[in-house]
C-alpha positions in Angstrom: -12.4 -19.7 4.4 -10.4 -16.6 3.9 -6.7 -16.6 3.4 -5.4 -13.0 2.9 -1.9 -11.9 3.7 -1.6 -15.1 5.7 1.0 -15.3 8.4 1.9 -18.6 10.2 1.5 -17.8 13.9 2.8 -21.1 15.2 6.1 -21.5 17.0 7.4 -23.7 14.1 6.4 -21.7 11.0 6.2 -23.4 7.7 8.3 -20.8 5.8 5.7 -20.2 3.0 2.6 -18.2 2.6 -0.6 -19.0 0.8 -2.0 -15.9 -0.9 -5.6 -15.7 -2.1 -7.4 -12.6 -3.1 -11.0 -14.1 -2.8 -13.4 -14.9 0.0 -14.9 -18.4 -0.3 -18.4 -19.1 1.1 -20.2 -22.3 2.1 -22.9 -23.7 -0.2 -25.2 -24.2 2.8 -27.5 -21.4 3.7 -28.5 -20.4 7.2 -32.2 -20.2 6.3 -34.7 -22.6 4.8 -35.2 -20.8 1.5 -31.6 -21.4 0.4 -29.0 -18.9 -0.9 -30.7 -15.8 -2.4 -27.4 -14.2 -3.2 -26.0 -16.6 -5.8 -23.7 -15.0 -8.3 -24.2 -17.0 -11.5 -21.7 -16.8 -14.3 -18.0 -17.5 -14.9 -15.6 -16.6 -12.1 -11.8 -16.8 -12.0 -9.5 -17.2 -9.0 -5.8 -16.6 -8.5 -3.7 -18.3 -5.9 0.0 -17.9 -5.1 2.3 -20.0 -3.0 5.4 -18.0 -2.1 8.4 -19.3 -0.2 10.7 -17.0 1.8 13.5 -17.5 4.4 12.9 -16.5 8.0 9.8 -15.3 9.6 6.7 -13.3 8.4 8.8 -10.1 8.2 10.4 -11.5 5.0 7.1 -12.4 3.4 4.3 -9.9 4.1 5.4 -7.6 1.2 4.8 -10.5 -1.3 1.3 -10.9 0.1 0.5 -7.3 -0.3 2.0 -7.2 -3.8 0.0 -10.3 -4.8 -3.3 -8.9 -3.6 -2.8 -5.3 -4.7 -0.9 -5.4 -8.0 0.5 -2.2 -9.4 -1.6 -1.1 -12.4 0.1 0.9 -15.1 -1.8 3.4 -17.3 -0.6 4.2 -20.8 -1.1 7.6 -22.4 -1.6 8.0 -26.1 1.5 9.4 -27.9 1.6 13.1 -28.4 -0.6 14.1 -25.4 2.2 15.5 -23.3 5.1 15.4 -25.9 7.2 13.1 -23.8 8.0 15.5 -21.0 8.8 12.7 -18.6 11.4 9.9 -18.8 10.2 6.5 -19.9 10.9 5.1 -16.4 10.9 7.0 -13.1 9.7 6.7 -9.6 7.1 9.2 -8.5 7.8 8.5 -4.8 10.0 6.1 -2.9 10.4 5.1 0.8 13.9 3.9 1.7 12.9 2.0 4.9 12.1 -1.7 4.5 9.8 -1.8 7.5 7.5 0.9 6.0 4.7 0.3 3.5 3.6 3.1 1.2 -0.2 2.5 1.1 -1.6 5.7 -0.6 -0.6 8.3 -3.1 -3.6 10.5 -4.2 -4.7 14.0 -4.9 -5.9 15.9 -1.9 -9.6 16.2 -1.6 -9.6 19.9 -0.9 -6.9 21.2 -3.3 -4.3 20.1 -5.9 -1.7 18.9 -3.4 -0.5 15.3 -3.0 -1.5 13.0 -0.1 0.9 10.2 0.9 0.2 7.6 3.5 2.6 5.0 4.9 2.6 2.7 7.9 5.1 0.7 9.9 4.5 -3.1 9.5 7.3 -4.5 11.8 6.8 -2.5 15.0 10.0 -0.4 14.7 10.5 3.2 15.5 12.4 4.7 12.6 13.2 7.8 10.6 11.2 7.5 7.3 13.3 8.6 4.3 10.8 9.6 1.6 12.0 10.9 -1.8 9.7 12.5 -4.4 10.5 13.0 -8.1 9.6 16.7 -8.1 10.5 19.3 -5.5 8.0 20.2 -2.8 7.7 23.5 -1.0 6.4 22.2 2.3 5.1 19.0 3.9 2.5 18.7 6.6 1.3 15.9 8.8 -2.5 15.5 8.5 -5.1 13.3 10.1 -7.0 10.6 8.0 -9.4 13.2 6.7 -6.6 15.4 5.5 -6.9 18.2 8.0 -3.4 19.7 8.5 -1.9 19.0 11.9 1.7 20.2 11.9 4.5 21.2 9.5 7.3 18.8 8.8 10.8 20.3 8.4 12.2 19.9 4.9 11.8 20.9 1.3 13.2 19.9 -2.0 12.9 16.3 -3.0 13.7 14.5 0.2 11.8 14.3 3.5 12.7 12.6 6.8 9.8 11.8 9.1 9.9 10.2 12.6 7.7 7.1 12.6 6.6 5.4 15.7 6.2 1.6 15.9 3.0 0.5 14.1 2.4 4.1 13.3 0.2 5.2 10.3 1.2 8.7 9.0 -0.6 10.8 6.4 1.5 13.5 4.8 0.4 16.4 2.5 3.0 17.5 0.1 2.9 20.9 -1.5 4.5 20.0 -4.9 5.9 22.9 -6.9 
């Protein structure tokens, strides 16, 4: 049984989600020798029951956050002499229907790759803000090959997103 980012598809939804980041398997094997892939040892499991008003559009973000928690990394004092503020946002997306799924270094150079997608099936203008000015932004394909330039520079970018679109953007940070 797998329950991952579960959405109640019935016409009378329950109003809660069951969130589980594991895949459970049956104890019975499909061959006579038995399970050859046992994983002995201690295992831990996490489950969340999350309630929310309305339909799945009010609950999918909690499922994603539960299964993919933000991991903070601390740096030893004195390494960069405190050049950045204690709290800040590297990047933010204003639209509630968009999910920011990737922020990473480009495979080919030192630029930043950002990927976001529309979860709710809405056409929208994505408003993306970055903490540091960028010189230019380009749409790329999934393997980071540049496709076309996106107008804008500075710290803010507006990108037309189609319904259920997945867009990958290469930012040339100054």
